[in-house]
C-alpha positions in Angstrom: 0.6 -0.2 0.3 2.3 2.0 1.0 4.9 2.1 -2.4 1.1 3.0 -3.9 0.3 5.9 -1.6 3.7 7.8 -2.3 3.8 7.3 -6.4 0.2 8.3 -6.0 1.2 11.8 -4.4 4.4 12.1 -6.7 2.2 11.7 -9.7 -0.3 14.5 -8.4 2.4 17.7 -8.7 2.9 18.8 -5.6 5.2 20.8 -3.7 7.3 19.1 -2.0 11.5 18.0 -3.2 11.7 14.4 -1.6 8.5 11.4 -1.5 9.7 8.4 0.0 9.4 5.6 2.4 10.5 6.5 6.8 13.7 4.3 6.8 14.5 6.7 10.1 13.0 9.8 11.3 15.3 10.8 13.6 15.6 14.7 14.1 18.6 14.9 11.4 20.5 18.2 11.6 20.7 17.6 7.4 17.0 17.8 6.4 17.4 21.1 5.1 18.8 19.6 1.9 15.9 17.0 1.3 13.0 19.4 2.1 10.1 19.7 1.9 9.9 15.6 2.5 7.1 13.3 2.7 7.8 10.4 4.8 5.9 7.5 4.5 5.2 4.5 7.3 3.0 1.9 8.2 0.6 2.9 11.2 -1.2 0.8 13.1 -4.5 -1.9 12.0 -7.0 -2.2 13.8 -10.2 -5.0 13.1 -13.6 -5.1 13.9 -14.9 -8.4 15.4 -16.7 -11.2 13.3 -20.1 -10.9 13.8 -20.2 -14.4 11.7 -18.9 -17.7 10.8 -16.6 -18.7 9.1 -14.8 -15.4 10.4 -14.8 -12.0 8.5 -13.3 -9.0 9.7 -13.4 -6.2 8.5 -10.1 -4.8 9.2 -8.8 -0.9 9.0 -5.1 -0.7 7.8 -3.5 2.7 8.7 0.0 4.6 7.0 1.6 7.5 8.1 2.6 9.9 6.9 5.3 12.5 8.1 5.9 16.3 6.4 9.0 18.1 7.1 9.0 21.5 6.3 9.5 25.4 7.5 6.6 25.4 9.7 5.5 29.1 6.7 5.3 25.7 4.3 2.9 23.3 7.0 -0.1 24.7 5.7 0.3 24.8 1.6 1.8 21.5 2.1 -1.1 19.6 3.4 -3.9 21.7 1.1 -2.0 19.2 -1.7 -1.1 15.9 0.2 -4.9 15.7 1.5 -6.6 15.5 -1.9 -4.0 14.0 -3.3 -4.3 10.9 -0.7 -8.2 11.0 0.6 -10.7 8.8 -1.6 -8.1 7.2 -3.7 -8.3 3.3 -3.8 -5.0 1.8 -4.2 -6.6 -2.3 -4.9 -10.0 -2.7 -5.4 -9.9 -5.2 -1.7 -9.7 -1.9 0.1 -11.4 1.4 0.9 -10.9 4.5 -0.5 -8.4 5.9 1.8 -9.5 8.2 4.7 -7.5 11.3 7.0 -7.9 9.8 10.8 -5.9 12.6 12.2 -2.9 15.1 11.7 -0.9 16.3 14.6 2.6 17.6 15.6 5.9 14.8 16.0 8.5 17.9 16.8 9.6 22.0 15.5 12.5 22.4 15.9 13.9 25.9 14.8 11.1 26.8 12.3 10.9 23.2 11.0 8.4 21.4 11.9 7.9 17.2 12.5 4.3 16.4 11.1 2.5 13.5 10.6 -1.0 12.9 9.5 -2.8 8.6 10.0 -5.0 7.7 6.5 -6.9 4.1 6.9 -8.0 2.3 4.9 -10.5 -0.6 5.4 -10.8 -4.2 3.5 -12.3 -7.4 5.1 -10.0 -10.4 6.2 -11.3 -13.8 6.3 -10.7 -17.1 8.0 -9.2 -19.7 5.4 -11.3 -22.0 6.6 -14.7 -22.9 9.0 -15.1 -23.2 12.4 -15.2 -27.0 12.9 -18.9 -28.6 13.3 -18.7 -28.9 16.9 -18.5 -25.6 17.3 -21.4 -24.5 15.8 -24.6 -25.5 17.2 -28.7 -24.7 17.3 -30.7 -23.6 19.5 -33.6 -22.0 19.0 -33.4 -21.8 15.6 -30.4 -19.2 16.1 -26.7 -21.1 15.3 -24.1 -20.4 18.4 -21.2 -20.4 18.5 -19.5 -21.9 21.4 -19.2 -19.1 24.1 -23.3 -19.4 23.5 -23.7 -16.1 21.5 -25.4 -15.8 18.3 -23.9 -15.9 15.8 -27.7 -16.1 13.3 -31.0 -16.8 13.3 -32.6 -18.6 10.4 -35.8 -18.2 9.1 
């Protein structure tokens, strides 16, 4: 996903001089040579609980983009970043990208490290259904081994 998002941002024409993977985001002094920069890295992922068997969950994959620039240029760069990424669908099995949040990582000598988090969802599935002993029927409802109603039968 990250490589596709890097390609997307590079293809739309922005004020970023550097658009790349974030191999290391330590606050380094030589950053001024590559500013303004957008560095991409994976973020946390979380999934909604499954309400069915076999297991099928909506997983939200997150991507973090760190913009490094002079403080005065930040808003102009973000005004280019957001429309380039929000709504972009990098693969057919993912939802469109959405913005989750943005915040300051650091500010040093007028250089700001600004972190934006984006997410896209996709469904993940179990490879095999649960064994028949896990699913029981009680009063027209399918139940799992913990007496949770999975579906009702009509």
